[in-house]
N, CA, C and O atoms as a GROMACS GRO file, in nm:
protein
  448
    1UNK      N    1   9.788  11.121  11.032
    1UNK     CA    2   9.833  11.159  10.899
    1UNK      C    3   9.818  11.040  10.804
    1UNK      O    4   9.818  10.924  10.845
    2UNK      N    5   9.805  11.072  10.679
    2UNK     CA    6   9.799  10.972  10.573
    2UNK      C    7   9.873  11.027  10.452
    2UNK      O    8   9.905  11.146  10.446
    3UNK      N    9   9.899  10.941  10.359
    3UNK     CA   10   9.957  10.983  10.231
    3UNK      C   11   9.848  10.974  10.126
    3UNK      O   12   9.756  10.893  10.138
    4UNK      N   13   9.859  11.056  10.022
    4UNK     CA   14   9.762  11.056   9.914
    4UNK      C   15   9.837  11.062   9.780
    4UNK      O   16   9.951  11.107   9.773
    5UNK      N   17   9.769  11.018   9.677
    5UNK     CA   18   9.822  11.027   9.542
    5UNK      C   19   9.758  11.150   9.478
    5UNK      O   20   9.638  11.171   9.487
    6UNK      N   21   9.841  11.231   9.413
    6UNK     CA   22   9.794  11.353   9.349
    6UNK      C   23   9.792  11.337   9.197
    6UNK      O   24   9.822  11.230   9.144
    7UNK      N   25   9.756  11.444   9.128
    7UNK     CA   26   9.733  11.438   8.984
    7UNK      C   27   9.857  11.407   8.901
    7UNK      O   28   9.843  11.374   8.783
    8UNK      N   29   9.976  11.415   8.957
    8UNK     CA   30  10.092  11.381   8.874
    8UNK      C   31  10.097  11.233   8.841
    8UNK      O   32  10.171  11.193   8.751
    9UNK      N   33  10.021  11.151   8.910
    9UNK     CA   34  10.014  11.008   8.879
    9UNK      C   35   9.933  10.983   8.751
    9UNK      O   36   9.955  10.884   8.681
   10UNK      N   37   9.840  11.072   8.722
   10UNK     CA   38   9.751  11.053   8.608
   10UNK      C   39   9.831  11.045   8.478
   10UNK      O   40   9.918  11.128   8.452
   11UNK      N   41   9.800  10.944   8.398
   11UNK     CA   42   9.864  10.919   8.269
   11UNK      C   43  10.009  10.874   8.283
   11UNK      O   44  10.080  10.862   8.182
   12UNK      N   45  10.054  10.849   8.405
   12UNK     CA   46  10.187  10.791   8.429
   12UNK      C   47  10.169  10.652   8.491
   12UNK      O   48  10.214  10.552   8.436
   13UNK      N   49  10.102  10.648   8.606
   13UNK     CA   50  10.069  10.527   8.681
   13UNK      C   51  10.190  10.436   8.703
   13UNK      O   52  10.189  10.318   8.668
   14UNK      N   53  10.293  10.495   8.762
   14UNK     CA   54  10.404  10.412   8.808
   14UNK      C   55  10.352  10.332   8.928
   14UNK      O   56  10.277  10.385   9.010
   15UNK      N   57  10.391  10.207   8.938
   15UNK     CA   58  10.339  10.124   9.046
   15UNK      C   59  10.448  10.072   9.139
   15UNK      O   60  10.427   9.974   9.211
   16UNK      N   61  10.563  10.135   9.138
   16UNK     CA   62  10.672  10.095   9.227
   16UNK      C   63  10.626  10.099   9.373
   16UNK      O   64  10.670  10.019   9.455
   17UNK      N   65  10.539  10.191   9.404
   17UNK     CA   66  10.490  10.214   9.540
   17UNK      C   67  10.412  10.096   9.597
   17UNK      O   68  10.417  10.071   9.718
   18UNK      N   69  10.341  10.024   9.515
   18UNK     CA   70  10.252   9.919   9.566
   18UNK      C   71  10.329   9.801   9.625
   18UNK      O   72  10.280   9.733   9.716
   19UNK      N   73  10.447   9.777   9.573
   19UNK     CA   74  10.525   9.662   9.622
   19UNK      C   75  10.585   9.686   9.761
   19UNK      O   76  10.613   9.590   9.833
   20UNK      N   77  10.604   9.812   9.800
   20UNK     CA   78  10.662   9.840   9.931
   20UNK      C   79  10.557   9.866  10.038
   20UNK      O   80  10.590   9.872  10.157
   21UNK      N   81  10.433   9.882   9.999
   21UNK     CA   82  10.326   9.912  10.095
   21UNK      C   83  10.298   9.790  10.183
   21UNK      O   84  10.261   9.684  10.132
   22UNK      N   85  10.315   9.804  10.314
   22UNK     CA   86  10.293   9.689  10.403
   22UNK      C   87  10.146   9.656  10.431
   22UNK      O   88  10.116   9.551  10.486
   23UNK      N   89  10.056   9.747  10.392
   23UNK     CA   90   9.914   9.723  10.423
   23UNK      C   91   9.825   9.717  10.300
   23UNK      O   92   9.702   9.710  10.313
   24UNK      N   93   9.883   9.719  10.180
   24UNK     CA   94   9.806   9.707  10.056
   24UNK      C   95   9.691   9.807  10.048
   24UNK      O   96   9.576   9.770  10.028
   25UNK      N   97   9.724   9.935  10.064
   25UNK     CA   98   9.619  10.038  10.062
   25UNK      C   99   9.614  10.116   9.930
   25UNK      O  100   9.551  10.222   9.924
   26UNK      N  101   9.678  10.064   9.825
   26UNK     CA  102   9.672  10.127   9.693
   26UNK      C  103   9.561  10.064   9.610
   26UNK      O  104   9.538   9.943   9.615
   27UNK      N  105   9.492  10.149   9.533
   27UNK     CA  106   9.383  10.104   9.448
   27UNK      C  107   9.409  10.158   9.308
   27UNK      O  108   9.462  10.268   9.291
   28UNK      N  109   9.369  10.078   9.208
   28UNK     CA  110   9.406  10.109   9.070
   28UNK      C  111   9.289  10.153   8.984
   28UNK      O  112   9.189  10.083   8.969
   29UNK      N  113   9.306  10.273   8.928
   29UNK     CA  114   9.214  10.320   8.826
   29UNK      C  115   9.275  10.294   8.689
   29UNK      O  116   9.387  10.245   8.678
   30UNK      N  117   9.200  10.326   8.587
   30UNK     CA  118   9.246  10.303   8.450
   30UNK      C  119   9.380  10.372   8.422
   30UNK      O  120   9.466  10.317   8.354
   31UNK      N  121   9.397  10.495   8.475
   31UNK     CA  122   9.521  10.566   8.444
   31UNK      C  123   9.586  10.634   8.564
   31UNK      O  124   9.664  10.728   8.547
   32UNK      N  125   9.555  10.588   8.685
   32UNK     CA  126   9.624  10.638   8.804
   32UNK      C  127   9.598  10.545   8.922
   32UNK      O  128   9.516  10.454   8.914
   33UNK      N  129   9.668  10.570   9.030
   33UNK     CA  130   9.648  10.498   9.156
   33UNK      C  131   9.596  10.595   9.261
   33UNK      O  132   9.611  10.716   9.247
   34UNK      N  133   9.534  10.542   9.365
   34UNK     CA  134   9.497  10.620   9.482
   34UNK      C  135   9.530  10.538   9.607
   34UNK      O  136   9.550  10.417   9.599
   35UNK      N  137   9.536  10.606   9.720
   35UNK     CA  138   9.560  10.543   9.850
   35UNK      C  139   9.434  10.559   9.934
   35UNK      O  140   9.378  10.668   9.941
   36UNK      N  141   9.389  10.452   9.997
   36UNK     CA  142   9.274  10.465  10.087
   36UNK      C  143   9.324  10.530  10.216
   36UNK      O  144   9.404  10.471  10.288
   37UNK      N  145   9.278  10.652  10.246
   37UNK     CA  146   9.332  10.725  10.360
   37UNK      C  147   9.304  10.659  10.495
   37UNK      O  148   9.376  10.685  10.591
   38UNK      N  149   9.201  10.576  10.505
   38UNK     CA  150   9.173  10.509  10.631
   38UNK      C  151   9.255  10.382  10.650
   38UNK      O  152   9.264  10.329  10.760
   39UNK      N  153   9.316  10.334  10.543
   39UNK     CA  154   9.398  10.213  10.549
   39UNK      C  155   9.547  10.244  10.558
   39UNK      O  156   9.624  10.162  10.607
   40UNK      N  157   9.587  10.361  10.514
   40UNK     CA  158   9.727  10.402  10.517
   40UNK      C  159   9.772  10.414  10.663
   40UNK      O  160   9.702  10.473  10.746
   41UNK      N  161   9.889  10.356  10.694
   41UNK     CA  162   9.939  10.361  10.831
   41UNK      C  163  10.048  10.466  10.848
   41UNK      O  164  10.118  10.466  10.950
   42UNK      N  165  10.065  10.552  10.753
   42UNK     CA  166  10.158  10.664  10.763
   42UNK      C  167  10.303  10.619  10.778
   42UNK      O  168  10.381  10.685  10.847
   43UNK      N  169  10.339  10.509  10.715
   43UNK     CA  170  10.477  10.462  10.728
   43UNK      C  171  10.571  10.540  10.636
   43UNK      O  172  10.690  10.552  10.665
   44UNK      N  173  10.517  10.593  10.525
   44UNK     CA  174  10.596  10.676  10.435
   44UNK      C  175  10.688  10.603  10.339
   44UNK      O  176  10.762  10.668  10.265
   45UNK      N  177  10.686  10.471  10.337
   45UNK     CA  178  10.779  10.399  10.248
   45UNK      C  179  10.743  10.416  10.100
   45UNK      O  180  10.830  10.400  10.014
   46UNK      N  181  10.621  10.448  10.070
   46UNK     CA  182  10.579  10.463   9.930
   46UNK      C  183  10.627  10.593   9.867
   46UNK      O  184  10.659  10.597   9.748
   47UNK      N  185  10.633  10.698   9.944
   47UNK     CA  186  10.662  10.831   9.890
   47UNK      C  187  10.792  10.836   9.810
   47UNK      O  188  10.790  10.886   9.698
   48UNK      N  189  10.905  10.788   9.862
   48UNK     CA  190  11.029  10.795   9.782
   48UNK      C  191  11.033  10.698   9.664
   48UNK      O  192  11.119  10.711   9.578
   49UNK      N  193  10.942  10.603   9.659
   49UNK     CA  194  10.939  10.506   9.549
   49UNK      C  195  10.873  10.562   9.423
   49UNK      O  196  10.889  10.504   9.316
   50UNK      N  197  10.800  10.671   9.434
   50UNK     CA  198  10.725  10.725   9.320
   50UNK      C  199  10.815  10.811   9.231
   50UNK      O  200  10.857  10.919   9.272
   51UNK      N  201  10.844  10.765   9.109
   51UNK     CA  202  10.928  10.843   9.018
   51UNK      C  203  10.864  10.975   8.976
   51UNK      O  204  10.935  11.068   8.936
   52UNK      N  205  10.732  10.984   8.984
   52UNK     CA  206  10.660  11.104   8.941
   52UNK      C  207  10.637  11.202   9.056
   52UNK      O  208  10.578  11.308   9.034
   53UNK      N  209  10.682  11.170   9.176
   53UNK     CA  210  10.660  11.255   9.293
   53UNK      C  211  10.512  11.288   9.312
   53UNK      O  212  10.476  11.401   9.343
   54UNK      N  213  10.429  11.186   9.293
   54UNK     CA  214  10.284  11.206   9.302
   54UNK      C  215  10.227  11.172   9.439
   54UNK      O  216  10.110  11.200   9.465
   55UNK      N  217  10.306  11.113   9.528
   55UNK     CA  218  10.258  11.075   9.660
   55UNK      C  219  10.302  11.181   9.760
   55UNK      O  220  10.420  11.211   9.774
   56UNK      N  221  10.203  11.238   9.829
   56UNK     CA  222  10.229  11.349   9.920
   56UNK      C  223  10.163  11.322  10.055
   56UNK      O  224  10.059  11.255  10.060
   57UNK      N  225  10.220  11.373  10.165
   57UNK     CA  226  10.153  11.363  10.295
   57UNK      C  227  10.034  11.460  10.300
   57UNK      O  228  10.037  11.567  10.239
   58UNK      N  229   9.932  11.421  10.372
   58UNK     CA  230   9.812  11.506  10.378
   58UNK      C  231   9.834  11.633  10.460
   58UNK      O  232   9.746  11.718  10.467
   59UNK      N  233   9.951  11.646  10.522
   59UNK     CA  234   9.980  11.766  10.601
   59UNK      C  235  10.028  11.882  10.515
   59UNK      O  236  10.041  11.994  10.564
   60UNK      N  237  10.055  11.857  10.388
   60UNK     CA  238  10.096  11.965  10.299
   60UNK      C  239   9.975  12.053  10.266
   60UNK      O  240   9.861  12.007  10.274
   61UNK      N  241   9.999  12.178  10.230
   61UNK     CA  242   9.888  12.269  10.197
   61UNK      C  243   9.800  12.216  10.084
   61UNK      O  244   9.850  12.156   9.988
   62UNK      N  245   9.672  12.239  10.096
   62UNK     CA  246   9.572  12.209   9.994
   62UNK      C  247   9.558  12.060   9.962
   62UNK      O  248   9.524  12.024   9.850
   63UNK      N  249   9.586  11.975  10.059
   63UNK     CA  250   9.573  11.831  10.036
   63UNK      C  251   9.435  11.776  10.073
   63UNK      O  252   9.406  11.660  10.044
   64UNK      N  253   9.351  11.855  10.137
   64UNK     CA  254   9.218  11.807  10.177
   64UNK      C  255   9.140  11.753  10.058
   64UNK      O  256   9.074  11.649  10.069
   65UNK      N  257   9.147  11.821   9.947
   65UNK     CA  258   9.076  11.778   9.826
   65UNK      C  259   9.128  11.643   9.779
   65UNK      O  260   9.050  11.558   9.736
   66UNK      N  261   9.260  11.623   9.787
   66UNK     CA  262   9.318  11.496   9.743
   66UNK      C  263   9.287  11.383   9.839
   66UNK      O  264   9.276  11.268   9.797
   67UNK      N  265   9.272  11.413   9.968
   67UNK     CA  266   9.232  11.309  10.064
   67UNK      C  267   9.094  11.256  10.025
   67UNK      O  268   9.073  11.135  10.020
   68UNK      N  269   9.001  11.346   9.997
   68UNK     CA  270   8.866  11.303   9.959
   68UNK      C  271   8.864  11.236   9.823
   68UNK      O  272   8.790  11.140   9.803
   69UNK      N  273   8.944  11.284   9.730
   69UNK     CA  274   8.956  11.222   9.598
   69UNK      C  275   9.005  11.078   9.614
   69UNK      O  276   8.947  10.986   9.556
   70UNK      N  277   9.112  11.058   9.692
   70UNK     CA  278   9.166  10.925   9.714
   70UNK      C  279   9.065  10.836   9.783
   70UNK      O  280   9.051  10.718   9.748
   71UNK      N  281   8.993  10.889   9.881
   71UNK     CA  282   8.892  10.810   9.952
   71UNK      C  283   8.783  10.764   9.855
   71UNK      O  284   8.746  10.647   9.853
   72UNK      N  285   8.734  10.856   9.775
   72UNK     CA  286   8.624  10.826   9.682
   72UNK      C  287   8.661  10.712   9.587
   72UNK      O  288   8.585  10.616   9.571
   73UNK      N  289   8.777  10.723   9.524
   73UNK     CA  290   8.812  10.623   9.423
   73UNK      C  291   8.867  10.494   9.483
   73UNK      O  292   8.857  10.388   9.420
   74UNK      N  293   8.924  10.499   9.601
   74UNK     CA  294   8.970  10.374   9.664
   74UNK      C  295   8.852  10.287   9.704
   74UNK      O  296   8.867  10.166   9.720
   75UNK      N  297   8.736  10.347   9.719
   75UNK     CA  298   8.616  10.270   9.751
   75UNK      C  299   8.548  10.215   9.626
   75UNK      O  300   8.455  10.135   9.636
   76UNK      N  301   8.594  10.256   9.507
   76UNK     CA  302   8.535  10.211   9.381
   76UNK      C  303   8.628  10.119   9.301
   76UNK      O  304   8.582  10.032   9.227
   77UNK      N  305   8.758  10.138   9.317
   77UNK     CA  306   8.856  10.069   9.235
   77UNK      C  307   8.913   9.947   9.306
   77UNK      O  308   8.907   9.939   9.429
   78UNK      N  309   8.970   9.850   9.230
   78UNK     CA  310   9.029   9.731   9.291
   78UNK      C  311   9.167   9.759   9.353
   78UNK      O  312   9.239   9.848   9.309
   79UNK      N  313   9.199   9.682   9.455
   79UNK     CA  314   9.330   9.692   9.519
   79UNK      C  315   9.438   9.645   9.422
   79UNK      O  316   9.415   9.556   9.341
   80UNK      N  317   9.555   9.705   9.432
   80UNK     CA  318   9.669   9.664   9.352
   80UNK      C  319   9.787   9.640   9.447
   80UNK      O  320   9.820   9.724   9.530
   81UNK      N  321   9.849   9.523   9.433
   81UNK     CA  322   9.959   9.486   9.522
   81UNK      C  323  10.084   9.444   9.446
   81UNK      O  324  10.189   9.424   9.507
   82UNK      N  325  10.074   9.432   9.315
   82UNK     CA  326  10.187   9.386   9.234
   82UNK      C  327  10.225   9.495   9.133
   82UNK      O  328  10.138   9.554   9.069
   83UNK      N  329  10.354   9.520   9.121
   83UNK     CA  330  10.404   9.621   9.029
   83UNK      C  331  10.372   9.583   8.885
   83UNK      O  332  10.383   9.467   8.845
   84UNK      N  333  10.331   9.684   8.808
   84UNK     CA  334  10.304   9.670   8.664
   84UNK      C  335  10.386   9.776   8.591
   84UNK      O  336  10.438   9.870   8.652
   85UNK      N  337  10.396   9.762   8.461
   85UNK     CA  338  10.465   9.863   8.381
   85UNK      C  339  10.386   9.993   8.385
   85UNK      O  340  10.262   9.991   8.390
   86UNK      N  341  10.455  10.108   8.382
   86UNK     CA  342  10.384  10.236   8.376
   86UNK      C  343  10.313  10.252   8.242
   86UNK      O  344  10.333  10.172   8.151
   87UNK      N  345  10.233  10.354   8.232
   87UNK     CA  346  10.163  10.381   8.106
   87UNK      C  347  10.266  10.418   7.998
   87UNK      O  348  10.372  10.473   8.030
   88UNK      N  349  10.237  10.389   7.873
   88UNK     CA  350  10.334  10.411   7.765
   88UNK      C  351  10.386  10.556   7.756
   88UNK      O  352  10.502  10.578   7.722
   89UNK      N  353  10.301  10.653   7.788
   89UNK     CA  354  10.341  10.792   7.776
   89UNK      C  355  10.385  10.852   7.910
   89UNK      O  356  10.388  10.974   7.926
   90UNK      N  357  10.420  10.768   8.006
   90UNK     CA  358  10.453  10.814   8.142
   90UNK      C  359  10.564  10.918   8.144
   90UNK      O  360  10.551  11.021   8.210
   91UNK      N  361  10.672  10.893   8.075
   91UNK     CA  362  10.784  10.986   8.080
   91UNK      C  363  10.748  11.123   8.023
   91UNK      O  364  10.786  11.225   8.081
   92UNK      N  365  10.676  11.126   7.912
   92UNK     CA  366  10.642  11.255   7.853
   92UNK      C  367  10.533  11.328   7.930
   92UNK      O  368  10.526  11.451   7.923
   93UNK      N  369  10.447  11.257   8.003
   93UNK     CA  370  10.340  11.319   8.080
   93UNK      C  371  10.383  11.360   8.222
   93UNK      O  372  10.315  11.440   8.287
   94UNK      N  373  10.494  11.306   8.269
   94UNK     CA  374  10.541  11.335   8.404
   94UNK      C  375  10.561  11.486   8.423
   94UNK      O  376  10.638  11.548   8.350
   95UNK      N  377  10.492  11.542   8.522
   95UNK     CA  378  10.505  11.684   8.553
   95UNK      C  379  10.417  11.776   8.471
   95UNK      O  380  10.418  11.897   8.494
   96UNK      N  381  10.342  11.724   8.377
   96UNK     CA  382  10.254  11.805   8.292
   96UNK      C  383  10.143  11.867   8.376
   96UNK      O  384  10.087  11.801   8.463
   97UNK      N  385  10.113  11.990   8.352
   97UNK     CA  386  10.006  12.060   8.424
   97UNK      C  387   9.869  12.023   8.367
   97UNK      O  388   9.858  11.989   8.249
   98UNK      N  389   9.767  12.029   8.450
   98UNK     CA  390   9.629  12.009   8.404
   98UNK      C  391   9.590  11.867   8.373
   98UNK      O  392   9.496  11.844   8.297
   99UNK      N  393   9.660  11.770   8.430
   99UNK     CA  394   9.634  11.630   8.397
   99UNK      C  395   9.497  11.582   8.444
   99UNK      O  396   9.437  11.496   8.380
  100UNK      N  397   9.448  11.635   8.554
  100UNK     CA  398   9.317  11.594   8.604
  100UNK      C  399   9.209  11.625   8.500
  100UNK      O  400   9.124  11.540   8.472
  101UNK      N  401   9.212  11.742   8.445
  101UNK     CA  402   9.112  11.784   8.346
  101UNK      C  403   9.135  11.718   8.210
  101UNK      O  404   9.038  11.689   8.140
  102UNK      N  405   9.259  11.695   8.173
  102UNK     CA  406   9.291  11.642   8.041
  102UNK      C  407   9.275  11.490   8.029
  102UNK      O  408   9.224  11.441   7.928
  103UNK      N  409   9.318  11.416   8.131
  103UNK     CA  410   9.333  11.272   8.114
  103UNK      C  411   9.258  11.182   8.211
  103UNK      O  412   9.237  11.064   8.181
  104UNK      N  413   9.219  11.233   8.325
  104UNK     CA  414   9.161  11.146   8.427
  104UNK      C  415   9.032  11.078   8.381
  104UNK      O  416   8.947  11.140   8.318
  105UNK      N  417   9.020  10.948   8.412
  105UNK     CA  418   8.894  10.877   8.393
  105UNK      C  419   8.857  10.808   8.524
  105UNK      O  420   8.944  10.773   8.604
  106UNK      N  421   8.730  10.790   8.545
  106UNK     CA  422   8.681  10.724   8.666
  106UNK      C  423   8.683  10.571   8.652
  106UNK      O  424   8.649  10.500   8.746
  107UNK      N  425   8.720  10.521   8.535
  107UNK     CA  426   8.718  10.377   8.510
  107UNK      C  427   8.817  10.305   8.602
  107UNK      O  428   8.927  10.354   8.625
  108UNK      N  429   8.778  10.188   8.653
  108UNK     CA  430   8.870  10.112   8.736
  108UNK      C  431   8.980  10.048   8.652
  108UNK      O  432   8.966  10.029   8.532
  109UNK      N  433   9.089  10.016   8.720
  109UNK     CA  434   9.195   9.938   8.658
  109UNK      C  435   9.166   9.790   8.678
  109UNK      O  436   9.057   9.752   8.718
  110UNK      N  437   9.265   9.708   8.648
  110UNK     CA  438   9.249   9.564   8.661
  110UNK      C  439   9.273   9.513   8.803
  110UNK      O  440   9.220   9.410   8.843
  111UNK      N  441   9.354   9.586   8.880
  111UNK     CA  442   9.391   9.542   9.013
  111UNK      C  443   9.485   9.423   9.007
  111UNK      O  444   9.516   9.374   8.898
  112UNK      N  445   9.528   9.377   9.121
  112UNK     CA  446   9.612   9.257   9.128
  112UNK      C  447   9.618   9.202   9.268
  112UNK      O  448   9.684   9.102   9.293
   0.00000   0.00000   0.00000
């Protein structure tokens, strides 16, 4: 099993999760994070740290697409290990439907 980041992270990008990850498997895009599914050790410490409830286990229904999404972008984006401030509109975007189509960009973040 692995954990993945889903679309609720988009336009929020809370990074509380990266500081508790023991294996540094989070990668930063311009407006979201992803987890490299081959690096995740299934410890689960990141999931309760996400204020947006965007981190899910791959055993939940319909997570196959998110596993591949996370794999694809974790191979393109820089690793992030240090907490940063969330995006300015994080609170108002939290839980918004259709974020993948509305806001997602493939651009990498700065990493840390």
